[in-house]
PDB file of N, CA, C and O in Angstrom:
ATOM      1  N   UNK A   1     -12.726   0.059  -2.595  1.00  0.00           N
ATOM      2  CA  UNK A   1     -11.984   1.084  -1.519  1.00  0.00           C
ATOM      3  C   UNK A   1     -10.802   1.425  -2.381  1.00  0.00           C
ATOM      4  O   UNK A   1     -10.122   0.603  -2.994  1.00  0.00           O
ATOM      5  N   UNK A   2     -10.592   3.012  -2.357  1.00  0.00           N
ATOM      6  CA  UNK A   2      -9.286   3.320  -2.704  1.00  0.00           C
ATOM      7  C   UNK A   2      -8.250   3.639  -1.619  1.00  0.00           C
ATOM      8  O   UNK A   2      -8.744   3.917  -0.526  1.00  0.00           O
ATOM      9  N   UNK A   3      -7.204   3.650  -1.683  1.00  0.00           N
ATOM     10  CA  UNK A   3      -5.940   4.206  -1.151  1.00  0.00           C
ATOM     11  C   UNK A   3      -6.416   4.989   0.116  1.00  0.00           C
ATOM     12  O   UNK A   3      -6.108   4.551   1.225  1.00  0.00           O
ATOM     13  N   UNK A   4      -7.129   6.091  -0.002  1.00  0.00           N
ATOM     14  CA  UNK A   4      -7.600   6.691   1.178  1.00  0.00           C
ATOM     15  C   UNK A   4      -8.451   6.298   1.759  1.00  0.00           C
ATOM     16  O   UNK A   4      -8.678   6.849   2.837  1.00  0.00           O
ATOM     17  N   UNK A   5      -9.270   5.234   1.351  1.00  0.00           N
ATOM     18  CA  UNK A   5     -10.159   5.133   2.232  1.00  0.00           C
ATOM     19  C   UNK A   5      -9.469   3.476   3.269  1.00  0.00           C
ATOM     20  O   UNK A   5      -9.704   3.004   4.381  1.00  0.00           O
ATOM     21  N   UNK A   6      -8.891   3.236   2.517  1.00  0.00           N
ATOM     22  CA  UNK A   6      -7.980   1.983   3.236  1.00  0.00           C
ATOM     23  C   UNK A   6      -7.000   2.572   4.534  1.00  0.00           C
ATOM     24  O   UNK A   6      -6.863   1.993   5.612  1.00  0.00           O
ATOM     25  N   UNK A   7      -6.296   4.001   4.104  1.00  0.00           N
ATOM     26  CA  UNK A   7      -5.964   4.744   5.021  1.00  0.00           C
ATOM     27  C   UNK A   7      -6.494   4.864   6.588  1.00  0.00           C
ATOM     28  O   UNK A   7      -5.998   4.692   7.702  1.00  0.00           O
ATOM     29  N   UNK A   8      -7.963   5.311   5.972  1.00  0.00           N
ATOM     30  CA  UNK A   8      -9.155   5.498   6.960  1.00  0.00           C
ATOM     31  C   UNK A   8      -9.335   4.356   7.955  1.00  0.00           C
ATOM     32  O   UNK A   8      -9.259   4.482   9.177  1.00  0.00           O
ATOM     33  N   UNK A   9      -9.618   3.063   7.196  1.00  0.00           N
ATOM     34  CA  UNK A   9      -9.907   2.301   8.151  1.00  0.00           C
ATOM     35  C   UNK A   9      -8.674   1.450   8.757  1.00  0.00           C
ATOM     36  O   UNK A   9      -8.809   0.640   9.674  1.00  0.00           O
ATOM     37  N   UNK A  10      -7.289   1.788   8.025  1.00  0.00           N
ATOM     38  CA  UNK A  10      -6.285   1.074   8.990  1.00  0.00           C
ATOM     39  C   UNK A  10      -6.402   1.990  10.307  1.00  0.00           C
ATOM     40  O   UNK A  10      -6.537   1.380  11.367  1.00  0.00           O
ATOM     41  N   UNK A  11      -6.365   3.328  10.341  1.00  0.00           N
ATOM     42  CA  UNK A  11      -6.058   4.581  11.239  1.00  0.00           C
ATOM     43  C   UNK A  11      -7.339   3.757  12.288  1.00  0.00           C
ATOM     44  O   UNK A  11      -7.190   3.574  13.496  1.00  0.00           O
ATOM     45  N   UNK A  12      -8.172   3.477  11.749  1.00  0.00           N
ATOM     46  CA  UNK A  12      -9.547   3.715  12.749  1.00  0.00           C
ATOM     47  C   UNK A  12      -9.200   2.070  13.667  1.00  0.00           C
ATOM     48  O   UNK A  12      -9.063   1.986  14.888  1.00  0.00           O
ATOM     49  N   UNK A  13      -9.128   0.980  12.742  1.00  0.00           N
ATOM     50  CA  UNK A  13      -8.973  -0.171  13.257  1.00  0.00           C
ATOM     51  C   UNK A  13      -7.836  -0.435  14.133  1.00  0.00           C
ATOM     52  O   UNK A  13      -8.055  -0.952  15.228  1.00  0.00           O
ATOM     53  N   UNK A  14      -6.539  -0.114  13.747  1.00  0.00           N
ATOM     54  CA  UNK A  14      -5.222   0.353  14.799  1.00  0.00           C
ATOM     55  C   UNK A  14      -5.107   1.569  15.893  1.00  0.00           C
ATOM     56  O   UNK A  14      -4.156   1.757  16.651  1.00  0.00           O
ATOM     57  N   UNK A  15      -6.371   2.392  15.786  1.00  0.00           N
ATOM     58  CA  UNK A  15      -6.258   3.185  16.867  1.00  0.00           C
ATOM     59  C   UNK A  15      -4.851   4.246  16.503  1.00  0.00           C
ATOM     60  O   UNK A  15      -4.247   4.910  17.346  1.00  0.00           O
ATOM     61  N   UNK A  16      -4.653   4.208  15.554  1.00  0.00           N
ATOM     62  CA  UNK A  16      -3.893   5.662  15.236  1.00  0.00           C
ATOM     63  C   UNK A  16      -4.052   6.638  14.239  1.00  0.00           C
ATOM     64  O   UNK A  16      -5.032   6.590  13.497  1.00  0.00           O
ATOM     65  N   UNK A  17      -2.947   7.781  14.104  1.00  0.00           N
ATOM     66  CA  UNK A  17      -3.430   8.782  13.530  1.00  0.00           C
ATOM     67  C   UNK A  17      -3.554   8.232  11.709  1.00  0.00           C
ATOM     68  O   UNK A  17      -3.189   7.185  11.173  1.00  0.00           O
ATOM     69  N   UNK A  18      -4.166   9.356  11.199  1.00  0.00           N
ATOM     70  CA  UNK A  18      -4.149   8.499   9.465  1.00  0.00           C
ATOM     71  C   UNK A  18      -2.758   8.850   8.931  1.00  0.00           C
ATOM     72  O   UNK A  18      -2.241   8.099   8.105  1.00  0.00           O
ATOM     73  N   UNK A  19      -2.130   9.935   9.350  1.00  0.00           N
ATOM     74  CA  UNK A  19      -0.676  10.691   9.196  1.00  0.00           C
ATOM     75  C   UNK A  19       0.178   8.965   9.316  1.00  0.00           C
ATOM     76  O   UNK A  19       0.675   8.516   8.283  1.00  0.00           O
ATOM     77  N   UNK A  20       0.257   8.189  10.554  1.00  0.00           N
ATOM     78  CA  UNK A  20       0.710   7.082  11.012  1.00  0.00           C
ATOM     79  C   UNK A  20       0.290   5.828   9.979  1.00  0.00           C
ATOM     80  O   UNK A  20       1.161   5.149   9.435  1.00  0.00           O
ATOM     81  N   UNK A  21      -0.849   5.644   9.812  1.00  0.00           N
ATOM     82  CA  UNK A  21      -1.425   4.852   8.877  1.00  0.00           C
ATOM     83  C   UNK A  21      -0.901   5.165   7.481  1.00  0.00           C
ATOM     84  O   UNK A  21      -0.591   4.210   6.767  1.00  0.00           O
ATOM     85  N   UNK A  22      -0.783   6.284   7.069  1.00  0.00           N
ATOM     86  CA  UNK A  22      -0.601   6.303   5.722  1.00  0.00           C
ATOM     87  C   UNK A  22       1.222   5.973   5.623  1.00  0.00           C
ATOM     88  O   UNK A  22       1.659   5.374   4.641  1.00  0.00           O
ATOM     89  N   UNK A  23       1.863   6.295   6.394  1.00  0.00           N
ATOM     90  CA  UNK A  23       3.341   5.917   6.779  1.00  0.00           C
ATOM     91  C   UNK A  23       3.183   4.390   6.632  1.00  0.00           C
ATOM     92  O   UNK A  23       3.792   3.749   5.775  1.00  0.00           O
ATOM     93  N   UNK A  24       2.324   3.846   7.524  1.00  0.00           N
ATOM     94  CA  UNK A  24       2.722   2.376   7.712  1.00  0.00           C
ATOM     95  C   UNK A  24       2.187   1.550   5.915  1.00  0.00           C
ATOM     96  O   UNK A  24       2.862   0.751   5.267  1.00  0.00           O
ATOM     97  N   UNK A  25       0.999   2.039   5.602  1.00  0.00           N
ATOM     98  CA  UNK A  25       0.814   1.596   4.019  1.00  0.00           C
ATOM     99  C   UNK A  25       1.776   1.825   3.317  1.00  0.00           C
ATOM    100  O   UNK A  25       2.077   0.710   2.892  1.00  0.00           O
ATOM    101  N   UNK A  26       2.581   2.652   2.840  1.00  0.00           N
ATOM    102  CA  UNK A  26       3.334   3.066   2.018  1.00  0.00           C
ATOM    103  C   UNK A  26       4.921   2.514   2.417  1.00  0.00           C
ATOM    104  O   UNK A  26       5.867   2.510   1.629  1.00  0.00           O
ATOM    105  N   UNK A  27       4.955   2.083   3.749  1.00  0.00           N
ATOM    106  CA  UNK A  27       6.119   1.166   4.096  1.00  0.00           C
ATOM    107  C   UNK A  27       6.020  -0.487   3.667  1.00  0.00           C
ATOM    108  O   UNK A  27       6.896  -1.305   3.390  1.00  0.00           O
ATOM    109  N   UNK A  28       4.368  -0.593   3.756  1.00  0.00           N
ATOM    110  CA  UNK A  28       4.150  -2.225   3.388  1.00  0.00           C
ATOM    111  C   UNK A  28       4.086  -2.096   2.207  1.00  0.00           C
ATOM    112  O   UNK A  28       4.885  -3.000   1.958  1.00  0.00           O
ATOM    113  N   UNK A  29       3.711  -1.606   0.910  1.00  0.00           N
ATOM    114  CA  UNK A  29       3.939  -1.380  -0.405  1.00  0.00           C
ATOM    115  C   UNK A  29       5.267  -1.140  -0.829  1.00  0.00           C
ATOM    116  O   UNK A  29       5.679  -1.928  -1.680  1.00  0.00           O
ATOM    117  N   UNK A  30       5.980  -0.323  -0.481  1.00  0.00           N
ATOM    118  CA  UNK A  30       7.162  -0.634  -0.749  1.00  0.00           C
ATOM    119  C   UNK A  30       8.247  -1.524  -0.368  1.00  0.00           C
ATOM    120  O   UNK A  30       9.287  -1.760  -0.984  1.00  0.00           O
ATOM    121  N   UNK A  31       7.884  -1.931   0.622  1.00  0.00           N
ATOM    122  CA  UNK A  31       8.837  -3.554   0.778  1.00  0.00           C
ATOM    123  C   UNK A  31       7.882  -4.457  -0.192  1.00  0.00           C
ATOM    124  O   UNK A  31       8.600  -5.052  -0.996  1.00  0.00           O
ATOM    125  N   UNK A  32       6.825  -4.684  -0.336  1.00  0.00           N
ATOM    126  CA  UNK A  32       6.594  -5.671  -1.593  1.00  0.00           C
ATOM    127  C   UNK A  32       7.131  -5.077  -2.905  1.00  0.00           C
ATOM    128  O   UNK A  32       7.681  -5.797  -3.739  1.00  0.00           O
ATOM    129  N   UNK A  33       7.016  -4.153  -3.025  1.00  0.00           N
ATOM    130  CA  UNK A  33       7.496  -3.599  -4.416  1.00  0.00           C
ATOM    131  C   UNK A  33       9.479  -3.801  -4.562  1.00  0.00           C
ATOM    132  O   UNK A  33      10.086  -3.941  -5.624  1.00  0.00           O
ATOM    133  N   UNK A  34       9.887  -3.768  -3.642  1.00  0.00           N
ATOM    134  CA  UNK A  34      11.346  -3.744  -3.118  1.00  0.00           C
ATOM    135  C   UNK A  34      11.576  -5.541  -3.598  1.00  0.00           C
ATOM    136  O   UNK A  34      12.245  -6.016  -4.516  1.00  0.00           O
ATOM    137  N   UNK A  35      10.798  -6.153  -2.651  1.00  0.00           N
ATOM    138  CA  UNK A  35      10.783  -7.728  -2.678  1.00  0.00           C
ATOM    139  C   UNK A  35      10.679  -8.574  -4.137  1.00  0.00           C
ATOM    140  O   UNK A  35      11.366  -9.520  -4.525  1.00  0.00           O
ATOM    141  N   UNK A  36       9.537  -7.862  -4.812  1.00  0.00           N
ATOM    142  CA  UNK A  36       9.347  -8.415  -6.369  1.00  0.00           C
ATOM    143  C   UNK A  36      10.366  -8.068  -6.730  1.00  0.00           C
ATOM    144  O   UNK A  36      11.234  -8.940  -6.753  1.00  0.00           O
ATOM    145  N   UNK A  37      10.715  -6.801  -7.132  1.00  0.00           N
ATOM    146  CA  UNK A  37      12.003  -5.984  -7.844  1.00  0.00           C
ATOM    147  C   UNK A  37      13.222  -6.971  -7.814  1.00  0.00           C
ATOM    148  O   UNK A  37      13.988  -6.875  -8.773  1.00  0.00           O
ATOM    149  N   UNK A  38      13.521  -7.925  -6.836  1.00  0.00           N
ATOM    150  CA  UNK A  38      14.626  -8.599  -6.571  1.00  0.00           C
ATOM    151  C   UNK A  38      14.284 -10.324  -7.065  1.00  0.00           C
ATOM    152  O   UNK A  38      15.027 -11.301  -7.157  1.00  0.00           O
ATOM    153  N   UNK A  39      12.976 -10.156  -7.284  1.00  0.00           N
ATOM    154  CA  UNK A  39      12.822 -11.707  -8.225  1.00  0.00           C
ATOM    155  C   UNK A  39      12.347 -12.847  -6.814  1.00  0.00           C
ATOM    156  O   UNK A  39      12.230 -14.069  -6.913  1.00  0.00           O
ATOM    157  N   UNK A  40      12.102 -11.870  -5.343  1.00  0.00           N
ATOM    158  CA  UNK A  40      11.559 -13.100  -4.186  1.00  0.00           C
ATOM    159  C   UNK A  40       9.853 -12.659  -4.217  1.00  0.00           C
ATOM    160  O   UNK A  40       9.398 -11.608  -4.667  1.00  0.00           O
ATOM    161  N   UNK A  41       9.319 -13.447  -3.788  1.00  0.00           N
ATOM    162  CA  UNK A  41       7.922 -13.472  -3.261  1.00  0.00           C
ATOM    163  C   UNK A  41       7.727 -13.467  -2.034  1.00  0.00           C
ATOM    164  O   UNK A  41       8.403 -13.980  -1.143  1.00  0.00           O
ATOM    165  N   UNK A  42       6.167 -12.488  -1.945  1.00  0.00           N
ATOM    166  CA  UNK A  42       6.145 -12.065  -0.698  1.00  0.00           C
ATOM    167  C   UNK A  42       4.845 -13.033  -0.274  1.00  0.00           C
ATOM    168  O   UNK A  42       3.823 -13.079  -0.958  1.00  0.00           O
ATOM    169  N   UNK A  43       5.036 -13.790   0.942  1.00  0.00           N
ATOM    170  CA  UNK A  43       3.950 -14.137   1.500  1.00  0.00           C
ATOM    171  C   UNK A  43       3.416 -13.956   2.610  1.00  0.00           C
ATOM    172  O   UNK A  43       4.115 -14.253   3.578  1.00  0.00           O
ATOM    173  N   UNK A  44       1.981 -13.402   2.888  1.00  0.00           N
ATOM    174  CA  UNK A  44       1.419 -12.902   4.053  1.00  0.00           C
ATOM    175  C   UNK A  44       0.438 -14.552   4.283  1.00  0.00           C
ATOM    176  O   UNK A  44      -0.378 -15.001   3.478  1.00  0.00           O
ATOM    177  N   UNK A  45       0.758 -15.038   5.314  1.00  0.00           N
ATOM    178  CA  UNK A  45      -0.272 -16.393   5.462  1.00  0.00           C
ATOM    179  C   UNK A  45      -1.219 -15.875   6.109  1.00  0.00           C
ATOM    180  O   UNK A  45      -1.267 -15.077   7.045  1.00  0.00           O
ATOM    181  N   UNK A  46      -2.384 -16.717   5.176  1.00  0.00           N
ATOM    182  CA  UNK A  46      -3.541 -16.300   5.559  1.00  0.00           C
ATOM    183  C   UNK A  46      -3.915 -15.412   4.396  1.00  0.00           C
ATOM    184  O   UNK A  46      -5.119 -15.419   4.136  1.00  0.00           O
ATOM    185  N   UNK A  47      -3.281 -14.783   3.771  1.00  0.00           N
ATOM    186  CA  UNK A  47      -4.050 -13.137   2.888  1.00  0.00           C
ATOM    187  C   UNK A  47      -3.441 -13.951   1.715  1.00  0.00           C
ATOM    188  O   UNK A  47      -4.348 -14.549   1.136  1.00  0.00           O
ATOM    189  N   UNK A  48      -1.968 -14.235   1.044  1.00  0.00           N
ATOM    190  CA  UNK A  48      -1.702 -14.520  -0.111  1.00  0.00           C
ATOM    191  C   UNK A  48      -0.533 -14.416  -0.327  1.00  0.00           C
ATOM    192  O   UNK A  48       0.317 -13.890   0.390  1.00  0.00           O
ATOM    193  N   UNK A  49      -0.385 -15.017  -1.546  1.00  0.00           N
ATOM    194  CA  UNK A  49       1.383 -14.447  -2.148  1.00  0.00           C
ATOM    195  C   UNK A  49       1.593 -13.724  -3.080  1.00  0.00           C
ATOM    196  O   UNK A  49       0.987 -14.031  -4.107  1.00  0.00           O
ATOM    197  N   UNK A  50       2.483 -12.525  -3.139  1.00  0.00           N
ATOM    198  CA  UNK A  50       2.578 -11.738  -4.235  1.00  0.00           C
ATOM    199  C   UNK A  50       3.768 -12.414  -4.877  1.00  0.00           C
ATOM    200  O   UNK A  50       4.753 -12.779  -4.235  1.00  0.00           O
ATOM    201  N   UNK A  51       3.623 -12.558  -6.176  1.00  0.00           N
ATOM    202  CA  UNK A  51       5.039 -12.960  -6.901  1.00  0.00           C
ATOM    203  C   UNK A  51       5.120 -12.155  -8.384  1.00  0.00           C
ATOM    204  O   UNK A  51       4.153 -11.564  -8.865  1.00  0.00           O
ATOM    205  N   UNK A  52       6.249 -12.227  -8.927  1.00  0.00           N
ATOM    206  CA  UNK A  52       7.075 -11.502  -9.816  1.00  0.00           C
ATOM    207  C   UNK A  52       7.169 -12.326 -11.219  1.00  0.00           C
ATOM    208  O   UNK A  52       8.199 -12.966 -11.432  1.00  0.00           O
ATOM    209  N   UNK A  53       6.292 -12.327 -12.022  1.00  0.00           N
ATOM    210  CA  UNK A  53       6.443 -13.454 -13.495  1.00  0.00           C
ATOM    211  C   UNK A  53       6.959 -12.279 -14.753  1.00  0.00           C
ATOM    212  O   UNK A  53       7.075 -11.069 -14.947  1.00  0.00           O
ATOM    213  N   UNK A  54       7.142 -13.506 -15.358  1.00  0.00           N
ATOM    214  CA  UNK A  54       8.195 -12.847 -16.750  1.00  0.00           C
ATOM    215  C   UNK A  54       6.960 -13.050 -17.946  1.00  0.00           C
ATOM    216  O   UNK A  54       6.690 -14.192 -18.319  1.00  0.00           O
ATOM    217  N   UNK A  55       6.485 -12.271 -18.318  1.00  0.00           N
ATOM    218  CA  UNK A  55       5.647 -12.353 -19.751  1.00  0.00           C
ATOM    219  C   UNK A  55       6.303 -12.123 -20.657  1.00  0.00           C
ATOM    220  O   UNK A  55       6.861 -11.046 -20.869  1.00  0.00           O
ATOM    221  N   UNK A  56       6.364 -13.553 -21.661  1.00  0.00           N
ATOM    222  CA  UNK A  56       6.902 -13.281 -22.875  1.00  0.00           C
ATOM    223  C   UNK A  56       6.677 -12.486 -24.000  1.00  0.00           C
ATOM    224  O   UNK A  56       5.529 -12.064 -24.137  1.00  0.00           O
ATOM    225  N   UNK A  57       7.439 -12.213 -24.764  1.00  0.00           N
ATOM    226  CA  UNK A  57       7.724 -10.901 -25.870  1.00  0.00           C
ATOM    227  C   UNK A  57       6.221 -12.004 -26.583  1.00  0.00           C
ATOM    228  O   UNK A  57       5.883 -13.170 -26.376  1.00  0.00           O
ATOM    229  N   UNK A  58       5.735 -11.029 -27.346  1.00  0.00           N
ATOM    230  CA  UNK A  58       4.327 -11.233 -28.493  1.00  0.00           C
ATOM    231  C   UNK A  58       4.414 -10.335 -29.401  1.00  0.00           C
ATOM    232  O   UNK A  58       5.180  -9.399 -29.629  1.00  0.00           O
ATOM    233  N   UNK A  59       3.288 -10.878 -29.997  1.00  0.00           N
ATOM    234  CA  UNK A  59       2.953  -9.549 -31.334  1.00  0.00           C
ATOM    235  C   UNK A  59       1.331  -9.581 -30.997  1.00  0.00           C
ATOM    236  O   UNK A  59       0.570 -10.527 -30.795  1.00  0.00           O
ATOM    237  N   UNK A  60       1.119  -8.109 -31.022  1.00  0.00           N
ATOM    238  CA  UNK A  60      -0.227  -7.845 -30.989  1.00  0.00           C
ATOM    239  C   UNK A  60      -0.850  -6.978 -31.748  1.00  0.00           C
ATOM    240  O   UNK A  60      -0.211  -6.803 -32.786  1.00  0.00           O
ATOM    241  N   UNK A  61      -1.919  -6.288 -31.690  1.00  0.00           N
ATOM    242  CA  UNK A  61      -2.334  -5.771 -32.807  1.00  0.00           C
ATOM    243  C   UNK A  61      -2.929  -4.238 -32.422  1.00  0.00           C
ATOM    244  O   UNK A  61      -3.499  -4.078 -31.343  1.00  0.00           O
ATOM    245  N   UNK A  62      -2.804  -3.414 -33.123  1.00  0.00           N
ATOM    246  CA  UNK A  62      -3.215  -2.246 -32.614  1.00  0.00           C
ATOM    247  C   UNK A  62      -4.645  -2.209 -32.799  1.00  0.00           C
ATOM    248  O   UNK A  62      -5.155  -2.262 -33.918  1.00  0.00           O
ATOM    249  N   UNK A  63      -5.341  -2.115 -31.666  1.00  0.00           N
ATOM    250  CA  UNK A  63      -7.245  -2.056 -32.067  1.00  0.00           C
ATOM    251  C   UNK A  63      -7.439  -1.256 -33.403  1.00  0.00           C
ATOM    252  O   UNK A  63      -8.018  -1.900 -34.278  1.00  0.00           O
ATOM    253  N   UNK A  64      -7.028   0.159 -33.767  1.00  0.00           N
ATOM    254  CA  UNK A  64      -7.855   1.402 -34.551  1.00  0.00           C
ATOM    255  C   UNK A  64      -7.546   0.635 -35.995  1.00  0.00           C
ATOM    256  O   UNK A  64      -8.409   0.382 -36.835  1.00  0.00           O
ATOM    257  N   UNK A  65      -6.043   0.298 -36.112  1.00  0.00           N
ATOM    258  CA  UNK A  65      -5.464   0.404 -37.258  1.00  0.00           C
ATOM    259  C   UNK A  65      -5.149  -1.264 -37.914  1.00  0.00           C
ATOM    260  O   UNK A  65      -4.959  -1.565 -39.092  1.00  0.00           O
ATOM    261  N   UNK A  66      -5.174  -2.181 -36.687  1.00  0.00           N
ATOM    262  CA  UNK A  66      -5.350  -3.512 -37.434  1.00  0.00           C
ATOM    263  C   UNK A  66      -3.763  -4.239 -37.686  1.00  0.00           C
ATOM    264  O   UNK A  66      -3.525  -5.446 -37.742  1.00  0.00           O
ATOM    265  N   UNK A  67      -2.788  -3.104 -37.816  1.00  0.00           N
ATOM    266  CA  UNK A  67      -1.224  -3.359 -37.635  1.00  0.00           C
ATOM    267  C   UNK A  67      -0.620  -4.392 -36.644  1.00  0.00           C
ATOM    268  O   UNK A  67      -0.367  -4.194 -35.455  1.00  0.00           O
ATOM    269  N   UNK A  68      -0.505  -5.107 -37.094  1.00  0.00           N
ATOM    270  CA  UNK A  68       0.319  -5.720 -36.077  1.00  0.00           C
ATOM    271  C   UNK A  68       1.560  -5.401 -35.157  1.00  0.00           C
ATOM    272  O   UNK A  68       2.564  -5.740 -35.784  1.00  0.00           O
ATOM    273  N   UNK A  69       1.848  -4.963 -34.107  1.00  0.00           N
ATOM    274  CA  UNK A  69       3.058  -4.620 -33.297  1.00  0.00           C
ATOM    275  C   UNK A  69       3.213  -5.567 -32.079  1.00  0.00           C
ATOM    276  O   UNK A  69       2.353  -6.201 -31.468  1.00  0.00           O
ATOM    277  N   UNK A  70       4.929  -5.460 -31.848  1.00  0.00           N
ATOM    278  CA  UNK A  70       5.765  -6.319 -31.124  1.00  0.00           C
ATOM    279  C   UNK A  70       5.859  -5.916 -29.683  1.00  0.00           C
ATOM    280  O   UNK A  70       6.668  -5.038 -29.385  1.00  0.00           O
ATOM    281  N   UNK A  71       5.138  -6.451 -28.791  1.00  0.00           N
ATOM    282  CA  UNK A  71       5.152  -6.168 -27.354  1.00  0.00           C
ATOM    283  C   UNK A  71       6.326  -6.907 -27.108  1.00  0.00           C
ATOM    284  O   UNK A  71       6.624  -7.989 -27.613  1.00  0.00           O
ATOM    285  N   UNK A  72       7.057  -6.157 -26.187  1.00  0.00           N
ATOM    286  CA  UNK A  72       8.315  -6.611 -25.363  1.00  0.00           C
ATOM    287  C   UNK A  72       7.944  -7.467 -23.837  1.00  0.00           C
ATOM    288  O   UNK A  72       7.052  -7.225 -23.023  1.00  0.00           O
ATOM    289  N   UNK A  73       8.925  -8.464 -23.827  1.00  0.00           N
ATOM    290  CA  UNK A  73       8.846  -9.360 -22.544  1.00  0.00           C
ATOM    291  C   UNK A  73       8.925  -8.224 -21.089  1.00  0.00           C
ATOM    292  O   UNK A  73       9.666  -7.264 -20.879  1.00  0.00           O
ATOM    293  N   UNK A  74       7.751  -8.869 -20.209  1.00  0.00           N
ATOM    294  CA  UNK A  74       7.872  -7.560 -19.724  1.00  0.00           C
ATOM    295  C   UNK A  74       7.518  -8.871 -18.120  1.00  0.00           C
ATOM    296  O   UNK A  74       6.886  -9.927 -18.118  1.00  0.00           O
ATOM    297  N   UNK A  75       8.328  -8.083 -16.870  1.00  0.00           N
ATOM    298  CA  UNK A  75       7.766  -8.624 -15.798  1.00  0.00           C
ATOM    299  C   UNK A  75       6.336  -7.950 -15.301  1.00  0.00           C
ATOM    300  O   UNK A  75       5.808  -6.867 -15.552  1.00  0.00           O
ATOM    301  N   UNK A  76       5.963  -9.030 -14.521  1.00  0.00           N
ATOM    302  CA  UNK A  76       4.341  -8.377 -14.194  1.00  0.00           C
ATOM    303  C   UNK A  76       3.779  -9.260 -12.717  1.00  0.00           C
ATOM    304  O   UNK A  76       3.701 -10.481 -12.585  1.00  0.00           O
ATOM    305  N   UNK A  77       3.435  -8.189 -11.708  1.00  0.00           N
ATOM    306  CA  UNK A  77       3.083  -8.886 -10.714  1.00  0.00           C
ATOM    307  C   UNK A  77       1.736  -9.468 -10.762  1.00  0.00           C
ATOM    308  O   UNK A  77       0.725  -9.189 -11.406  1.00  0.00           O
ATOM    309  N   UNK A  78       2.049 -10.424  -9.826  1.00  0.00           N
ATOM    310  CA  UNK A  78       0.732 -11.799  -9.736  1.00  0.00           C
ATOM    311  C   UNK A  78       0.362 -12.170  -8.275  1.00  0.00           C
ATOM    312  O   UNK A  78       1.324 -12.408  -7.545  1.00  0.00           O
ATOM    313  N   UNK A  79      -0.863 -12.256  -7.739  1.00  0.00           N
ATOM    314  CA  UNK A  79      -0.912 -12.534  -6.489  1.00  0.00           C
ATOM    315  C   UNK A  79      -2.088 -13.602  -6.461  1.00  0.00           C
ATOM    316  O   UNK A  79      -3.068 -13.387  -7.176  1.00  0.00           O
ATOM    317  N   UNK A  80      -2.040 -14.731  -5.678  1.00  0.00           N
ATOM    318  CA  UNK A  80      -2.343 -15.780  -5.472  1.00  0.00           C
ATOM    319  C   UNK A  80      -3.100 -15.965  -3.872  1.00  0.00           C
ATOM    320  O   UNK A  80      -2.330 -16.125  -2.925  1.00  0.00           O
ATOM    321  N   UNK A  81      -4.430 -15.941  -3.633  1.00  0.00           N
ATOM    322  CA  UNK A  81      -4.991 -15.814  -2.747  1.00  0.00           C
ATOM    323  C   UNK A  81      -4.751 -16.996  -1.549  1.00  0.00           C
ATOM    324  O   UNK A  81      -4.581 -18.144  -1.958  1.00  0.00           O
ATOM    325  N   UNK A  82      -4.737 -16.828  -0.531  1.00  0.00           N
ATOM    326  CA  UNK A  82      -4.619 -18.159   0.294  1.00  0.00           C
ATOM    327  C   UNK A  82      -5.558 -18.587   0.806  1.00  0.00           C
ATOM    328  O   UNK A  82      -6.544 -17.979   0.390  1.00  0.00           O
ATOM    329  N   UNK A  83      -5.839 -19.417   1.591  1.00  0.00           N
ATOM    330  CA  UNK A  83      -6.754 -20.071   1.789  1.00  0.00           C
ATOM    331  C   UNK A  83      -7.901 -19.605   2.652  1.00  0.00           C
ATOM    332  O   UNK A  83      -9.097 -19.839   2.478  1.00  0.00           O
ATOM    333  N   UNK A  84      -7.285 -18.850   3.687  1.00  0.00           N
ATOM    334  CA  UNK A  84      -8.246 -18.452   4.666  1.00  0.00           C
ATOM    335  C   UNK A  84      -8.991 -16.846   4.170  1.00  0.00           C
ATOM    336  O   UNK A  84      -9.797 -16.203   4.843  1.00  0.00           O
ATOM    337  N   UNK A  85      -8.615 -16.596   3.247  1.00  0.00           N
ATOM    338  CA  UNK A  85      -8.731 -15.574   2.234  1.00  0.00           C
ATOM    339  C   UNK A  85     -10.158 -15.621   1.347  1.00  0.00           C
ATOM    340  O   UNK A  85     -11.138 -14.902   1.155  1.00  0.00           O
ATOM    341  N   UNK A  86      -9.645 -16.924   0.933  1.00  0.00           N
ATOM    342  CA  UNK A  86     -10.634 -17.877  -0.040  1.00  0.00           C
ATOM    343  C   UNK A  86     -11.638 -18.264   0.770  1.00  0.00           C
ATOM    344  O   UNK A  86     -12.778 -18.073   0.345  1.00  0.00           O
ATOM    345  N   UNK A  87     -11.485 -18.832   1.982  1.00  0.00           N
ATOM    346  CA  UNK A  87     -12.890 -19.240   2.917  1.00  0.00           C
ATOM    347  C   UNK A  87     -13.605 -18.008   3.207  1.00  0.00           C
ATOM    348  O   UNK A  87     -14.814 -17.887   3.012  1.00  0.00           O
ATOM    349  N   UNK A  88     -12.793 -17.018   3.712  1.00  0.00           N
ATOM    350  CA  UNK A  88     -13.834 -15.432   3.998  1.00  0.00           C
ATOM    351  C   UNK A  88     -14.565 -14.987   2.995  1.00  0.00           C
ATOM    352  O   UNK A  88     -15.304 -14.087   3.394  1.00  0.00           O
ATOM    353  N   UNK A  89     -14.713 -15.252   1.681  1.00  0.00           N
ATOM    354  CA  UNK A  89     -15.198 -14.690   0.748  1.00  0.00           C
ATOM    355  C   UNK A  89     -16.452 -15.201   0.315  1.00  0.00           C
ATOM    356  O   UNK A  89     -17.412 -14.598  -0.164  1.00  0.00           O
ATOM    357  N   UNK A  90     -16.215 -16.980   0.676  1.00  0.00           N
ATOM    358  CA  UNK A  90     -17.336 -17.875   0.698  1.00  0.00           C
ATOM    359  C   UNK A  90     -17.937 -18.083   2.152  1.00  0.00           C
ATOM    360  O   UNK A  90     -18.904 -18.827   2.319  1.00  0.00           O
TER     361      UNK A  90
END
């Protein structure tokens, strides 16, 4: 499912227009992004938790040449699924 399919699904399930569903999805994504930028986590009970973790700097290799390169430290988002989501899949 891509973003436009998700918007269509939200619009149908919530009985709202696609434009309103698009604005709602964008607002949710923006809220999660802003919260993770601040260093906080976002917990959606029954669904899961989004957290931002810091990946340390490391040495990697250019796959084409084999030359060692330095990879800077970076913040990366992670998602931990909740129990209800895990149970729904199994």
